[in-house]
VEXKOLBA-890867 format. One record per residue (C-alpha): chain; residue number from 0; x negated, y negated, z. Coordinates in steps of 0.001 Angstrom, whole numbers, m for minus. Layout:
<nodes>
   chaine   num         X         Y         Z
        A   NUM         X         Y         Z
...
</nodes>
This chain:
<nodes>
   chaine   num         X         Y         Z
        A     0      5209     12658     69808
        A     1      8888     11493     70649
        A     2     10610      9900     67776
        A     3     13262      7241     68533
        A     4     15388      5460     66055
        A     5     17749      2438     67109
        A     6     20010      1679     64443
        A     7     21409     m2027     63732
        A     8     23919     m2405     66730
        A     9     21099     m1492     68742
        A    10     18849     m4738     67935
        A    11     21698     m6628     66930
        A    12     21263     m9938     69198
        A    13     18132    m11265     71811
        A    14     20421     m9349     74382
        A    15     20274     m6367     72512
        A    16     16642     m6510     71981
        A    17     16038     m7211     75484
        A    18     18200     m3595     76410
        A    19     15430     m1646     73978
        A    20     12988     m2758     76653
        A    21     15029     m1240     79172
        A    22     15368      2058     77033
        A    23     12099      2294     76790
        A    24     10922      1657     80288
        A    25     13681      4381     81441
        A    26     12185      7393     78623
        A    27      8706      6616     78625
        A    28      6840      5206     75701
        A    29      3862      6785     75504
        A    30      3335      9165     72123
        A    31      6516      7354     70777
        A    32      7014      6465     67233
        A    33     10357      3910     67130
        A    34     11992      3316     63969
        A    35     14508       740     63448
        A    36     16753      m606     61041
        A    37     18082     m3979     60243
        A    38     19631     m5957     62700
        A    39     23143     m5615     63074
        A    40     25068     m6522     59915
        A    41     22407     m7810     58253
        A    42     21540     m5276     55403
        A    43     25450     m6021     54583
        A    44     24434     m9976     54277
        A    45     21232     m8689     52281
        A    46     23636     m7104     49966
        A    47     25386    m10287     49422
        A    48     21824    m11968     48771
        A    49     21686     m9376     46186
        A    50     25083     m9783     43973
        A    51     24716    m13833     44417
        A    52     21301    m13498     42710
        A    53     22381    m11069     39593
        A    54     25676    m12786     39237
        A    55     23435    m16740     39698
        A    56     26293    m17627     42015
        A    57     26044    m20838     43772
        A    58     26087    m19993     46919
        A    59     22428    m18143     47098
        A    60     20794    m20423     48743
        A    61     23582    m20289     51457
        A    62     23767    m16776     52145
        A    63     19610    m16896     52266
        A    64     20031    m19136     54880
        A    65     22369    m17460     56948
        A    66     20157    m14475     57049
        A    67     17374    m16724     58161
        A    68     19048    m19203     60619
        A    69     20042    m15601     62217
        A    70     16884    m14515     62656
        A    71     15868    m17938     63560
        A    72     18287    m17970     66672
        A    73     17430    m14876     68427
        A    74     13528    m14929     67933
        A    75     14408    m19065     70049
        A    76     15954    m16930     72896
        A    77     13417    m14368     73095
        A    78      9841    m16873     72374
        A    79      8369    m20036     73436
        A    80      8687    m22578     70468
        A    81      4785    m21796     69814
        A    82      4965    m18300     69333
        A    83      3177    m17095     66368
        A    84      6315    m15089     65078
        A    85      8185    m17749     64165
        A    86      5211    m18355     61315
        A    87      5603    m14160     60597
        A    88      9575    m14665     59933
        A    89      8514    m18130     57202
        A    90      6286    m15650     55981
        A    91      8690    m13043     55316
        A    92     11106    m15568     53691
        A    93      8110    m16808     51436
        A    94      7761    m13439     50182
        A    95     11524    m12774     49676
        A    96     11511    m16060     47701
        A    97      8822    m15679     45490
        A    98     10669    m12217     44454
        A    99     13574    m14131     43726
        A   100     11709    m15980     41613
        A   101      8936    m14116     39535
        A   102     11039    m10865     39297
        A   103     12211    m10643     35364
        A   104     14040     m6697     36072
        A   105     17726     m6178     35487
        A   106     17641     m2821     36659
        A   107     20348     m3825     40353
        A   108     19028     m1022     41900
        A   109     15400     m1792     41740
        A   110     16578     m5431     42627
        A   111     18713     m3975     45479
        A   112     15869     m2504     46926
        A   113     13031     m5090     46809
        A   114     15715     m7774     48763
        A   115     17509     m5199     51170
        A   116     14600     m4015     52500
        A   117     13673     m7520     54092
        A   118     15458     m6288     56829
        A   119     13892     m3970     58585
        A   120     10780     m5551     58388
        A   121     12136     m8826     59955
        A   122     13657     m6559     62349
        A   123     10709     m4889     63192
        A   124      8039     m7782     63710
        A   125     10942     m9225     66108
        A   126     11057     m6551     68008
        A   127      7341     m5320     67717
        A   128      6130     m9332     68806
        A   129      8905     m9158     71736
        A   130      7415     m5848     73236
        A   131      4006     m6889     72829
        A   132      4962    m10162     74730
        A   133      6716     m7926     77395
        A   134      3288     m6379     78333
        A   135      4535     m3149     75787
        A   136      1557     m2769     73601
        A   137      2397     m1268     70307
        A   138       977     m1153     66451
        A   139      3227     m2667     63992
        A   140      3424      m252     60944
        A   141      4620      m564     57286
        A   142      6707      2553     56973
        A   143      5894      1525     53127
        A   144      2453      2734     53524
        A   145      3408      6090     54979
        A   146      6392      6999     53299
        A   147      6100      7355     49820
        A   148      8914      8442     46965
        A   149      9457      8327     43506
        A   150     11288      5403     41637
        A   151     14563      6455     41969
        A   152     16012      3256     43687
        A   153     18506      3067     46216
        A   154     18215      6607     47023
        A   155     14786      7592     46223
        A   156     12891     11406     46900
        A   157     10463     12102     49435
        A   158      7392     13202     48010
        A   159      6486     15302     50878
        A   160      3552     16184     50663
        A   161      1389     13356     50164
        A   162      3546     11977     52821
        A   163      2715     14054     55524
        A   164      m875     13507     54578
        A   165      m747     10060     55203
        A   166      1491      9867     58213
        A   167      m627     12500     60123
        A   168     m3936      9705     59266
        A   169     m1738      6449     60201
        A   170       263      7745     63704
        A   171     m1829      8014     66753
        A   172     m1341      8740     70061
        A   173       m55      4913     71185
        A   174      3350      3269     70598
        A   175      3998      2509     67141
        A   176      7198       435     65750
        A   177      8099      1084     62401
        A   178     10954       370     59552
        A   179     13733      3228     58846
        A   180     15928      3008     55753
        A   181     12753      2181     53072
        A   182      9654      3445     51860
        A   183      6909      3057     49208
        A   184      7502      3648     45105
        A   185      4808      3944     42665
        A   186      3072       328     41715
        A   187      4003     m1077     45278
        A   188      7627     m1538     44784
        A   189      9903     m1027     47948
        A   190     12696      1832     47422
        A   191     15058      2879     50005
        A   192     16587      6199     51223
        A   193     20242      6080     50753
        A   194     22784      3506     53013
        A   195     21818      4375     56781
        A   196     18660      6044     55539
        A   197     17026      4780     59341
        A   198     17899      8585     60394
        A   199     16592     10102     57592
        A   200     13646      7905     58256
        A   201     13355      9912     61473
        A   202     13461     13208     60290
        A   203     10397     12466     57824
        A   204      8100     11629     60736
        A   205      9479     13999     63078
        A   206      8684     16988     60542
        A   207      5408     15549     59646
        A   208      3887     15330     62970
        A   209      5339     18182     64485
        A   210      7575     16101     66930
        A   211      9012     17291     69769
        A   212     12342     16188     69661
        A   213     14389     12848     67762
        A   214     16728     10783     69780
        A   215     19214      8544     68059
        A   216     20356      6205     69958
        A   217     23926      4731     69644
        A   218     27118      2684     71048
        A   219     28716      6068     71372
        A   220     27496      8554     74459
        A   221     26874     10880     71354
        A   222     28707     12927     68636
        A   223     32153     12896     69034
        A   224     34676     14943     67416
        A   225     36472     12052     65800
        A   226     35268      7968     65175
        A   227     37091      6147     67936
        A   228     38023      3033     65757
        A   229     40474      5186     63883
        A   230     41522      8268     66423
        A   231     42205      7903     70271
        A   232     41300     10541     73045
        A   233     38156     11096     71250
        A   234     35807     14190     72528
        A   235     31912     13862     73473
        A   236     30684     17291     71512
        A   237     28043     17957     74349
        A   238     26184     20821     71526
        A   239     26116     20986     67697
        A   240     24129     23789     65507
        A   241     21993     22434     62833
        A   242     24647     24219     60421
        A   243     27842     22501     61947
        A   244     26473     19246     62067
        A   245     24965     19695     58118
        A   246     28581     20377     57273
        A   247     30147     17357     58775
        A   248     27673     15125     58083
        A   249     28367     16803     54362
        A   250     31948     15800     54866
        A   251     31259     12206     55608
        A   252     30676     12360     59426
        A   253     28953      8959     60042
        A   254     26848      9671     63584
        A   255     24338     11405     61738
        A   256     22662     10573     57642
        A   257     23550     14052     55801
        A   258     19913     14095     54562
        A   259     18472     14099     58189
        A   260     19384     17869     59268
        A   261     17576     20011     57246
        A   262     13611     18834     57721
        A   263     14687     19066     61874
        A   264     16241     22483     61692
        A   265     13429     23643     59344
        A   266     10601     23305     62265
        A   267     13645     23682     64858
        A   268     12923     19968     66321
        A   269     15828     19255     68628
        A   270     18273     15804     67668
        A   271     19553     13787     70450
        A   272     22220     11662     69930
        A   273     22720      9580     73162
        A   274     23953      5907     74429
        A   275     21564      2889     74354
        A   276     24041      1628     77006
        A   277     24916      4943     79525
        A   278     21022      6045     79687
        A   279     22591      9161     82258
        A   280     24961     10033     79917
        A   281     22985     13466     78579
        A   282     24869     12794     74789
        A   283     24979     15427     71720
        A   284     21818     17726     71338
        A   285     21840     19168     67966
        A   286     19724     22789     67593
        A   287     19669     26224     67004
        A   288     22731     27901     68373
        A   289     26470     27841     69127
        A   290     28720     26000     66286
        A   291     29877     23453     68593
        A   292     30620     22948     72517
        A   293     33534     22712     73320
        A   294     35339     23833     70495
        A   295     37672     21332     69482
        A   296     39286     20596     65829
        A   297     36566     17351     64280
        A   298     38212     14829     62186
        A   299     36469     13026     59445
        A   300     38314      9822     57440
        A   301     36886      8349     54378
        A   302     38921      5486     52596
        A   303     39063      3856     49477
        A   304     39064      6958     47474
        A   305     40459      7757     44122
        A   306     42508     10935     43139
        A   307     41882     11308     39651
        A   308     43618     13562     37597
        A   309     42097     14790     33756
        A   310     44078     16701     31390
        A   311     43533     17579     27438
        A   312     45492     15173     25328
        A   313     46087     18214     23285
        A   314     47802     20162     26272
        A   315     45100     22692     25741
        A   316     43516     24373     28889
        A   317     41113     22502     31252
        A   318     38580     25027     30260
        A   319     34330     25411     31147
        A   320     33184     23055     28108
        A   321     35769     20290     29378
        A   322     34789     20707     32884
        A   323     31371     20446     32294
        A   324     31956     17387     29799
        A   325     34193     15339     33090
        A   326     30947     15975     35511
        A   327     28449     14720     32940
        A   328     30598     11756     32970
        A   329     30665     11351     36937
        A   330     27066     11666     37278
        A   331     26706      9088     34687
        A   332     28600      6468     36026
        A   333     27411      7903     39883
        A   334     30863      8902     41551
        A   335     30378     10630     44587
        A   336     32528     13509     44357
        A   337     34415     14779     47570
        A   338     36993     16753     46278
        A   339     38531     19120     43135
        A   340     40736     20862     42533
        A   341     42007     22430     39152
        A   342     45090     24122     37176
        A   343     45200     25554     33477
        A   344     46150     22287     32340
        A   345     44827     19708     34767
        A   346     41772     18812     36852
        A   347     41714     16720     39980
        A   348     38902     15371     41301
        A   349     38821     12970     44594
        A   350     35604     10109     44650
        A   351     34318      7473     45687
        A   352     32942      4349     43889
        A   353     29944      3548     45656
        A   354     27676      2047     42716
        A   355     31170      m104     41546
        A   356     31747      1752     38202
        A   357     35219      3010     38511
        A   358     36750       846     35942
        A   359     34122      2021     33360
        A   360     34781      5968     34128
        A   361     37930      5155     33475
        A   362     37793      3693     30122
        A   363     34897      6135     28993
        A   364     37182      9282     30117
        A   365     40073      7713     28645
        A   366     38831      7908     24917
        A   367     38900     12141     25404
        A   368     41519     12896     28028
        A   369     44775     11580     29524
        A   370     43898     10676     32595
        A   371     46531      9172     35867
        A   372     45271      8134     39115
        A   373     45859      6976     42929
        A   374     43580      3805     44562
        A   375     43482      3520     47943
        A   376     43599      7149     48974
        A   377     42761      8666     52648
        A   378     40964     11511     52486
        A   379     40983     13461     56061
        A   380     38210     16351     56387
        A   381     39187     18576     59789
        A   382     37146     20892     60769
        A   383     38036     24035     62758
        A   384     41229     22919     62361
        A   385     44574     23540     64200
        A   386     48007     23830     62962
        A   387     48537     20569     65472
        A   388     45665     18894     64047
        A   389     46638     19017     60494
        A   390     50758     18170     60992
        A   391     48928     15191     62890
        A   392     47065     14192     60005
        A   393     49996     14994     57890
        A   394     52091     12062     59666
        A   395     49672      9690     58500
        A   396     51445      9004     55208
        A   397     52286     10965     52012
        A   398     50175     13639     51415
        A   399     48808     14193     47911
        A   400     46699     17552     48069
        A   401     45769     19831     50652
        A   402     43228     22422     50682
        A   403     41739     24871     53460
        A   404     38817     27170     54122
        A   405     38129     29295     56956
        A   406     36226     26169     58438
        A   407     37635     23380     57082
        A   408     40965     21872     55569
        A   409     40413     18786     53518
        A   410     44147     16581     53180
        A   411     44209     13456     50473
        A   412     46697     10892     52345
        A   413     48670      7841     50373
        A   414     48990      5462     53596
        A   415     52010      4632     54724
</nodes>
């Protein structure tokens, strides 16, 4: 079994979907499982629907119409007017409207998962129908009937044993199209695996099926040593070890989702990152072996960080009891901690606010501590750093904090 994952950029338009056909014809599609994300920026568009719904904003209907028009336009370019896909799309939007009308929960994360998941359902129905249209027979599979999780909405934990049993029963030796990112929780509720979780979906299926390999199809030639949107003269990494890729994803490299790698490493399943435009390019392989080839500094940039300095109001030392309390508050507020540094009297932490709870966190922690913070900070992580690489990063603004270990240097910068 081969596992292919196509992200939003690879199915963002009718032309992109036709290119998926080109990829499958080039690579072969017997005994292949294809995992597809929501089209283009549709996850962002559905997040706006979530916010409009929760806030009872008058723009809710307009936000839904934008998504409907987007998918209808793509379908009109791929199918005849009387094709059954148009009715299928209407049914999906009917289910979305049904949820919005019947929901009684005020749990934001629950609402988020039920609404945002429609992006993957729509994209896979359209791609599956188009493949059938061009004589590439396939089976559409609802991933929510295969990947079983708890109800930790927006970052659900997989029930691996039950999931493996179900996947091995449901997946057969043909071409199967299914969704990334989403899964099935208890009481027939939809869960999600964390933002950009489609890569993780590919790893779950590969692990459960003992797949030959996994390929993530991207709009870049492979894994680069830096984001080309932020850095000039990037270098293609031809090979990365599992350990190195795990380290890079932990620090925020966006090419591979952090949870993807461990299941593949456990069964030594190679992961390829290839270009869906340049099919002759070899891309990057992630497998056991040398850390990276070629050896070069790797840069990871994370914007919109907060640097928070916390000290006791009575000027006493920041000791274990203080720190455990601070970490509990960070956890309760769902803050993501990216760097920590402490001295006798203060504790500094670099955090990102993925759940929009920073203001509440600061208000709560100020009840017991003296707190100062900087916003709009950029965190740069350099793997395999050289002196030249560090100096280059330090020219980007005022250095607020720097940490170094044998393999990794992290620099917090207040941009110019």
